[in-house]
DRENVO-39669 format. One record per atom (N, C-alpha, C): x, y, z; residue in three letters. Coordinates in nm, 3 decimals. Example, Ala and Ser with C-alpha at 12.3 -4.5 7.8 and 13.67 -1.06 7.14 Angstrom:
residues 2
       px       py       pz  vexse
    1.319   -0.569    0.780    Ala
    1.230   -0.450    0.780    Ala
    1.320   -0.330    0.780    Ala
    1.285   -0.225    0.708    Ser
    1.367   -0.106    0.714    Ser
    1.290    0.003    0.787    Ser
END
This chain:
residues 127
       px       py       pz  vexse
    0.513   -8.772   -4.277    Met
    0.415   -8.653   -4.293    Met
    0.481   -8.552   -4.347    Met
    0.601   -8.493   -4.343    Phe
    0.632   -8.397   -4.420    Phe
    0.558   -8.378   -4.575    Phe
    0.559   -8.505   -4.653    Phe
    0.528   -8.504   -4.789    Phe
    0.359   -8.506   -4.769    Phe
    0.269   -8.499   -4.695    Val
    0.156   -8.446   -4.713    Val
    0.113   -8.309   -4.696    Val
    0.183   -8.230   -4.598    Ile
    0.229   -8.100   -4.536    Ile
    0.267   -8.021   -4.716    Ile
    0.375   -8.058   -4.772    Val
    0.423   -8.003   -4.899    Val
    0.290   -7.990   -4.968    Val
    0.228   -8.145   -4.970    Met
    0.120   -8.151   -5.092    Met
    0.002   -8.040   -5.044    Met
    0.006   -8.018   -4.941    Val
   -0.106   -7.959   -4.906    Val
   -0.086   -7.801   -4.924    Val
   -0.008   -7.778   -4.892    Leu
    0.041   -7.587   -4.912    Leu
    0.085   -7.609   -5.051    Leu
    0.131   -7.705   -5.160    Ala
    0.124   -7.665   -5.260    Ala
   -0.027   -7.658   -5.335    Ala
   -0.073   -7.729   -5.299    Ala
   -0.240   -7.718   -5.335    Ala
   -0.355   -7.599   -5.342    Ala
   -0.300   -7.551   -5.183    Ser
   -0.321   -7.435   -5.174    Ser
   -0.277   -7.304   -5.247    Ser
   -0.188   -7.316   -5.321    Cys
   -0.056   -7.202   -5.363    Cys
   -0.120   -7.258   -5.522    Cys
   -0.157   -7.372   -5.537    Trp
   -0.176   -7.425   -5.726    Trp
   -0.355   -7.348   -5.733    Trp
   -0.418   -7.396   -5.646    Arg
   -0.559   -7.358   -5.634    Arg
   -0.571   -7.214   -5.680    Arg
   -0.496   -7.143   -5.554    Gly
   -0.544   -6.983   -5.606    Gly
   -0.486   -6.935   -5.746    Gly
   -0.402   -6.967   -5.798    Ser
   -0.345   -6.939   -5.891    Ser
   -0.449   -7.011   -6.024    Ser
   -0.476   -7.086   -6.012    Ser
   -0.610   -7.177   -6.139    Ser
   -0.710   -7.100   -6.129    Ser
   -0.747   -7.064   -6.018    Asp
   -0.928   -7.032   -5.978    Asp
   -0.879   -6.859   -6.050    Asp
   -0.811   -6.802   -6.019    Ser
   -0.782   -6.689   -6.136    Ser
   -0.802   -6.706   -6.291    Ser
   -0.671   -6.763   -6.321    Asp
   -0.682   -6.790   -6.448    Asp
   -0.813   -6.864   -6.512    Asp
   -0.887   -6.928   -6.454    Ser
   -1.035   -6.970   -6.501    Ser
   -1.090   -6.882   -6.521    Ser
   -1.152   -6.874   -6.463    Ser
   -1.211   -6.728   -6.459    Ser
   -1.176   -6.621   -6.500    Ser
   -1.064   -6.538   -6.567    Ser
   -1.057   -6.458   -6.665    Ser
   -1.046   -6.519   -6.823    Ser
   -1.090   -6.626   -6.831    Asp
   -1.047   -6.719   -6.942    Asp
   -1.212   -6.753   -6.992    Asp
   -1.284   -6.666   -7.066    Pro
   -1.422   -6.685   -7.094    Pro
   -1.465   -6.835   -7.181    Pro
   -1.297   -6.888   -7.251    Asp
   -1.298   -7.057   -7.338    Asp
   -1.284   -7.132   -7.243    Asp
   -1.258   -7.078   -7.106    Ile
   -1.250   -7.247   -6.998    Ile
   -1.416   -7.249   -6.926    Ile
   -1.481   -7.379   -6.996    Ser
   -1.633   -7.436   -6.910    Ser
   -1.613   -7.421   -6.750    Ser
   -1.692   -7.400   -6.704    Thr
   -1.723   -7.478   -6.541    Thr
   -1.631   -7.644   -6.538    Thr
   -1.724   -7.704   -6.631    Glu
   -1.666   -7.837   -6.638    Glu
   -1.571   -7.833   -6.599    Glu
   -1.469   -7.784   -6.685    Gln
   -1.284   -7.767   -6.723    Gln
   -1.232   -7.702   -6.583    Gln
   -1.296   -7.616   -6.536    Ser
   -1.238   -7.527   -6.442    Ser
   -1.269   -7.639   -6.310    Ser
   -1.373   -7.715   -6.310    Ser
   -1.441   -7.763   -6.160    Ser
   -1.321   -7.891   -6.174    Ser
   -1.275   -7.969   -6.283    Gln
   -1.188   -8.057   -6.277    Gln
   -1.036   -8.057   -6.206    Gln
   -1.011   -7.870   -6.228    His
   -0.846   -7.867   -6.122    His
   -0.933   -7.818   -6.040    His
   -0.863   -7.840   -5.924    Ser
   -0.902   -7.843   -5.787    Ser
   -0.771   -7.845   -5.685    Ser
   -0.775   -7.808   -5.606    Ser
   -0.704   -7.830   -5.476    Ser
   -0.639   -7.950   -5.448    Ser
   -0.691   -8.029   -5.486    Ser
   -0.603   -8.203   -5.447    Ser
   -0.513   -8.208   -5.534    Ser
   -0.453   -8.117   -5.665    Glu
   -0.407   -8.137   -5.806    Glu
   -0.310   -8.026   -5.758    Glu
   -0.207   -8.111   -5.776    Ala
   -0.047   -7.956   -5.771    Ala
    0.088   -8.021   -5.798    Ala
    0.136   -7.947   -5.887    Lys
    0.314   -7.969   -5.942    Lys
    0.356   -8.009   -5.851    Lys
    0.384   -8.131   -5.840    Asp
    0.555   -8.164   -5.739    Asp
    0.644   -8.129   -5.789    Asp
    0.736   -8.103   -5.703    Pro
    0.849   -8.040   -5.723    Pro
    0.956   -8.134   -5.783    Pro
    0.943   -8.256   -5.801    Ser
    1.004   -8.331   -5.898    Ser
    0.910   -8.364   -5.996    Ser
    0.840   -8.267   -6.023    Gly
    0.810   -8.279   -6.203    Gly
    0.663   -8.361   -6.238    Gly
    0.594   -8.442   -6.098    Gly
    0.501   -8.460   -6.108    Gly
    0.423   -8.444   -6.116    Gly
    0.272   -8.454   -6.088    Leu
    0.148   -8.433   -6.040    Leu
    0.093   -8.503   -5.952    Leu
    0.084   -8.410   -5.793    Ala
    0.056   -8.449   -5.672    Ala
   -0.099   -8.451   -5.722    Ala
   -0.156   -8.588   -5.666    Val
   -0.290   -8.633   -5.656    Val
   -0.389   -8.674   -5.575    Val
   -0.497   -8.663   -5.528    Thr
   -0.568   -8.738   -5.420    Thr
   -0.705   -8.805   -5.473    Thr
   -0.707   -8.888   -5.414    Ala
   -0.875   -8.979   -5.428    Ala
   -0.940   -8.889   -5.427    Ala
   -0.972   -8.786   -5.382    Ser
   -1.070   -8.712   -5.405    Ser
   -1.086   -8.606   -5.553    Ser
   -0.997   -8.625   -5.609    Arg
   -0.979   -8.563   -5.727    Arg
   -1.037   -8.642   -5.870    Arg
   -1.041   -8.743   -5.818    Phe
   -1.079   -8.858   -5.908    Phe
   -1.195   -8.956   -5.901    Phe
   -1.289   -8.956   -6.014    Thr
   -1.423   -9.018   -5.968    Thr
   -1.430   -9.199   -5.957    Thr
   -1.302   -9.253   -5.952    Glu
   -1.298   -9.359   -5.918    Glu
   -1.159   -9.411   -5.890    Glu
   -1.122   -9.381   -5.739    Trp
   -0.971   -9.421   -5.703    Trp
   -0.970   -9.561   -5.651    Trp
   -0.842   -9.616   -5.731    Pro
   -0.786   -9.719   -5.766    Pro
   -0.722   -9.782   -5.650    Pro
   -0.659   -9.645   -5.622    Phe
   -0.530   -9.713   -5.475    Phe
   -0.593   -9.757   -5.347    Phe
   -0.494   -9.805   -5.285    Thr
   -0.537   -9.814   -5.099    Thr
   -0.464   -9.743   -5.036    Thr
   -0.391   -9.634   -5.110    Val
   -0.328   -9.495   -5.055    Val
   -0.404   -9.363   -5.073    Val
   -0.446   -9.268   -5.000    Ser
   -0.461   -9.173   -5.068    Ser
   -0.493   -9.091   -5.152    Ser
   -0.369   -9.095   -5.174    Ala
   -0.278   -8.963   -5.197    Ala
   -0.109   -8.988   -5.271    Ala
   -0.082   -8.932   -5.351    Gly
    0.062   -8.932   -5.403    Gly
    0.113   -8.902   -5.585    Gly
    0.183   -8.902   -5.617    Val
    0.235   -8.844   -5.685    Val
    0.252   -8.918   -5.847    Val
    0.220   -8.897   -5.957    Leu
    0.178   -8.898   -6.047    Leu
    0.290   -8.871   -6.121    Leu
    0.352   -8.930   -6.248    Arg
    0.391   -8.923   -6.325    Arg
    0.412   -8.981   -6.459    Arg
    0.488   -8.866   -6.572    Cys
    0.517   -8.967   -6.686    Cys
    0.618   -8.939   -6.783    Cys
    0.732   -9.033   -6.814    Glu
    0.874   -9.012   -6.863    Glu
    0.878   -9.075   -6.995    Glu
    0.844   -9.043   -7.106    Gly
    0.868   -9.146   -7.210    Gly
    0.750   -9.236   -7.206    Gly
    0.638   -9.192   -7.213    Gly
    0.524   -9.274   -7.207    Gly
    0.490   -9.386   -7.096    Gly
    0.628   -9.395   -6.964    Ala
    0.630   -9.432   -6.849    Ala
    0.566   -9.402   -6.743    Ala
    0.378   -9.418   -6.736    Val
    0.310   -9.322   -6.604    Val
    0.307   -9.438   -6.545    Val
    0.431   -9.368   -6.389    Thr
    0.410   -9.445   -6.228    Thr
    0.337   -9.318   -6.185    Thr
    0.293   -9.400   -6.053    Phe
    0.228   -9.312   -5.939    Phe
    0.331   -9.391   -5.827    Phe
    0.385   -9.294   -5.738    Glu
    0.427   -9.276   -5.620    Glu
    0.324   -9.229   -5.464    Glu
    0.347   -9.286   -5.389    Pro
    0.232   -9.284   -5.270    Pro
    0.369   -9.214   -5.177    Pro
    0.303   -9.155   -5.057    Pro
    0.377   -9.140   -4.940    Pro
    0.461   -9.201   -4.888    Pro
    0.632   -9.214   -4.916    Gly
    0.735   -9.318   -4.910    Gly
    0.729   -9.437   -4.970    Gly
    0.708   -9.401   -5.100    Gly
    0.757   -9.489   -5.221    Gly
    0.715   -9.592   -5.260    Gly
    0.782   -9.680   -5.262    Pro
    0.847   -9.656   -5.416    Pro
    0.768   -9.635   -5.505    Pro
    0.781   -9.595   -5.617    Arg
    0.741   -9.593   -5.766    Arg
    0.711   -9.686   -5.807    Arg
    0.561   -9.696   -5.875    Tyr
    0.484   -9.813   -5.900    Tyr
    0.441   -9.758   -6.073    Tyr
    0.445   -9.909   -6.122    Ala
    0.442   -9.881   -6.266    Ala
    0.302   -9.880   -6.288    Ala
    0.227   -9.756   -6.365    Val
    0.059   -9.802   -6.371    Val
    0.047   -9.831   -6.508    Val
    0.066   -9.834   -6.609    Asn
    0.096   -9.902   -6.736    Asn
    0.199   -9.987   -6.769    Asn
    0.211  -10.059   -6.905    Gly
    0.291  -10.171   -6.943    Gly
    0.431  -10.084   -6.965    Gly
    0.444   -9.998   -7.015    Thr
    0.579   -9.898   -7.050    Thr
    0.664   -9.862   -6.957    Thr
    0.586   -9.860   -6.822    Ala
    0.649   -9.841   -6.688    Ala
    0.704   -9.949   -6.623    Ala
    0.652  -10.072   -6.626    Lys
    0.687  -10.185   -6.592    Lys
    0.802  -10.249   -6.684    Lys
    0.807  -10.251   -6.846    Gly
    0.844  -10.280   -6.937    Gly
    1.020  -10.189   -6.867    Gly
    1.001  -10.079   -6.865    Val
    1.149  -10.018   -6.815    Val
    1.152  -10.027   -6.669    Val
    1.075  -10.111   -6.576    Gly
    1.209  -10.189   -6.450    Gly
    1.093  -10.088   -6.302    Gly
    0.976  -10.063   -6.373    Tyr
    0.890  -10.021   -6.185    Tyr
    0.849  -10.110   -6.185    Tyr
    0.816  -10.132   -6.077    Pro
    0.727  -10.259   -6.011    Pro
    0.576  -10.254   -6.006    Pro
    0.535  -10.352   -6.029    Glu
    0.386  -10.374   -6.039    Glu
    0.352  -10.285   -5.919    Glu
    0.156  -10.219   -5.951    Ile
    0.100  -10.133   -5.896    Ile
    0.066  -10.249   -5.778    Ile
    0.020  -10.387   -5.805    Met
   -0.011  -10.485   -5.703    Met
   -0.078  -10.434   -5.574    Met
    0.082  -10.420   -5.539    Pro
    0.088  -10.434   -5.354    Pro
   -0.027  -10.289   -5.316    Pro
   -0.108  -10.212   -5.395    Ile
   -0.166  -10.089   -5.373    Ile
   -0.290   -9.979   -5.441    Ile
   -0.329  -10.150   -5.551    Trp
   -0.438  -10.138   -5.632    Trp
   -0.539  -10.210   -5.580    Trp
   -0.611  -10.108   -5.534    Ala
   -0.739  -10.181   -5.457    Ala
   -0.845  -10.268   -5.529    Ala
   -0.890  -10.352   -5.451    Asp
   -0.986  -10.449   -5.511    Asp
   -1.146  -10.373   -5.545    Asp
   -1.215  -10.395   -5.602    Asp
   -1.322  -10.342   -5.638    Asp
   -1.461  -10.480   -5.561    Asp
   -1.511  -10.404   -5.496    Glu
   -1.570  -10.529   -5.381    Glu
   -1.712  -10.535   -5.461    Glu
   -1.751  -10.459   -5.524    Thr
   -1.883  -10.454   -5.625    Thr
   -1.840  -10.575   -5.683    Thr
   -1.724  -10.660   -5.784    Leu
   -1.695  -10.676   -5.863    Leu
   -1.643  -10.852   -5.843    Leu
   -1.627  -10.804   -5.687    Gly
   -1.566  -10.983   -5.619    Gly
   -1.435  -11.036   -5.687    Gly
   -1.364  -11.165   -5.658    Asn
   -1.335  -11.246   -5.696    Asn
   -1.163  -11.200   -5.715    Asn
   -1.176  -11.092   -5.647    Gly
   -1.019  -11.018   -5.671    Gly
   -0.993  -10.917   -5.803    Gly
   -1.080  -10.846   -5.853    Leu
   -1.094  -10.817   -5.944    Leu
   -1.038  -10.658   -5.946    Leu
   -0.987  -10.545   -5.971    Lys
   -0.959  -10.493   -5.952    Lys
   -0.974  -10.313   -5.995    Lys
   -1.021  -10.201   -5.903    Val
   -1.088  -10.089   -5.941    Val
   -1.047  -10.049   -6.091    Val
   -1.110   -9.984   -6.147    Asn
   -1.060   -9.955   -6.283    Asn
   -0.973   -9.828   -6.308    Asn
   -0.868   -9.867   -6.335    Ile
   -0.742   -9.784   -6.319    Ile
   -0.753   -9.663   -6.427    Ile
   -0.839   -9.686   -6.543    Ser
   -0.804   -9.585   -6.665    Ser
   -0.814   -9.403   -6.643    Ser
   -0.867   -9.341   -6.547    Glu
   -0.905   -9.257   -6.520    Glu
   -0.762   -9.204   -6.458    Glu
   -0.699   -9.268   -6.381    Val
   -0.568   -9.258   -6.319    Val
   -0.475   -9.230   -6.407    Val
   -0.458   -9.336   -6.529    Leu
   -0.384   -9.371   -6.645    Leu
   -0.359   -9.273   -6.780    Leu
   -0.539   -9.217   -6.743    Asp
   -0.524   -9.114   -6.874    Asp
   -0.475   -8.960   -6.793    Asp
   -0.464   -8.984   -6.679    Lys
   -0.438   -8.813   -6.654    Lys
   -0.318   -8.843   -6.599    Lys
   -0.218   -8.941   -6.601    Gly
   -0.076   -8.962   -6.601    Gly
   -0.018   -8.935   -6.769    Gly
   -0.117   -9.022   -6.851    Leu
   -0.063   -8.963   -7.020    Leu
   -0.095   -8.839   -7.074    Leu
   -0.129   -8.788   -7.009    Asn
   -0.156   -8.650   -7.005    Asn
   -0.037   -8.584   -6.988    Asn
    0.065   -8.610   -6.948    Leu
    0.209   -8.505   -6.862    Leu
    0.300   -8.578   -6.928    Leu
    0.300   -8.647   -7.034    Cys
    0.414   -8.686   -7.141    Cys
    0.407   -8.548   -7.213    Cys
END
């Protein structure tokens, strides 16, 4: 519960500063401005707080968490942990597989998973 409250407060503060920054910079398009939303905020531990509403396709069974990248290892930590490996680099350095929280794609069936590439790309941008 504490984590969710912190995320909401951080997101509110972050949104306020990004709104003023993007409106004063004529080089930032409306599309770029709309990509930054209150669902995305820097986490005090150095990651990026993200929620399902921030992504076109949310690949997890939890609705929020913290995305991090350290040395090319992209991880995702839902409230209450643990930090899961989003890519092979993170798995290679010892983070557990993301399978326990990776959602099944109901449209594809057969146990196939929701596309995780949008989250992975966002994580790699943090490196």
